[in-house]
N, C-alpha and C positions, 0 to 999 in steps of 0.2 A: 503493501499500500504505500505508494507516493505521496509527499509531502507538494504543495506549489506555494508557490512565491512568495505569499501572504502569509497563509498557516507559519515559514520559516519566519518570517519578525515576528511574529503573532507569538514568539511561542517565550514565556519568561526568564530571565534569570536573577537571579540571588545576588549581592555579591559576591559569598561568596563559587557560582556557580561561575559565573563571571574568569574571577580570580584560577578556576579551577584549570578551566576549557586553555587560558591566554598560558598557563606551564603545561600543559598537555597536548596545545598544537603541536604536532610533527615529533614528540617524544611520544617513548615510551620506557613509562616511571615508575613505582612501587610505592606501597605506602607510604617509606619512610620515609625514603627522597620525596617524593611528596612535601608532607612533613616542615621537612628537615628546609626544602625551598624553599618557600610559605614561607615558612620563618627565616632565612635570608635572600627572603628581594621584599618584601614589605613587612616583617618585621613583625610578625601575625601568627603565635602560635597553637597548635590546632593538636587538639586529641582525635587520637584512634576513636575514639568515640564515639565523636561529629566528624572521622574525614567517611569512616567507614558506609556511614546512612547517605551522605550526601553523593559520592560515590556509584553507589546501588541503587539511589532516584536516578539521576544525571544519567545512566546508562539505561534502567527503562524509558527516557524519554527517546533514546536515542543519539544523546548528546556523544557520549562517548561510550565506548569494547572495550574489550577485556579480561582475558585469559593467564591460564597460568603455566607459567617458568620453569623449565627445567629442576631438577631434586638442586643441592646447595649443597658443597661439601660437608663432609663428617662433623668438623665439628662448629657450623648450624642445627646440628639435630636432622641432616639432608631434608629441611627447608625450603618447599617450595615457593616462591615469591609470585601476585596479583600481581602481573602488569597494567596498564588504564596507558590506553592515545582520548585526542579526539579524535568524534566521525568526522565526517560531509556538514555534516544536519550542526554540527557541533561549533564546529568551523564558523555554519556560513551564519547561527542562530546571534554568536560574539559578536561577528560581521557589522550583523540587525541592530546590536542592544549600540557599538558604540556610534554609529551615525545616528542612531537617535538621541546617545548623548550629542554630539558635538552639534548636531541641530535644538536640541535647548541651550547648551553655551549659546547658541547662536543669537537666541532667541531675543526678540526687540516687542519689546510693549507698544500696545497699540499710541498710548494719552506719549507716549517716551518720543516717537518716532517724530522729523524735522517736518 
C-alpha cells in the first residue's frame, strides 16, 4: 500500500523522532550507539526505556527499519545487536517537517507587512 505525496507531508514527527531520523539517514546504528550519538551531538541524555519504544513506534509507521546483526565476540556473551536505519518514507517525512519549519520561520503576520 503506497502513500501519496500528501500523506507523506502529513506525517507528524515528535522532536525525538526528528532527531532519530536525522541521525539514522544514511547510517546503520544500534541502540547504544544511538544513545551515545544523541548525547554527543545534541547533549540530550536518553534512556534505553525511552529509546526502544520510540524506535518500535517509528518502525511500525514505516519511518525506519531494523534487523539483527551477527553474534558478537564471546566477551559480550555472543549477544546480537539490533541495527536501525531510516527508510525512504522516514527521509521524506523529515524533509517535509524541515520545509514546514522553514515556512514558519519566514512567515510574517499580515499586520506587520508594509
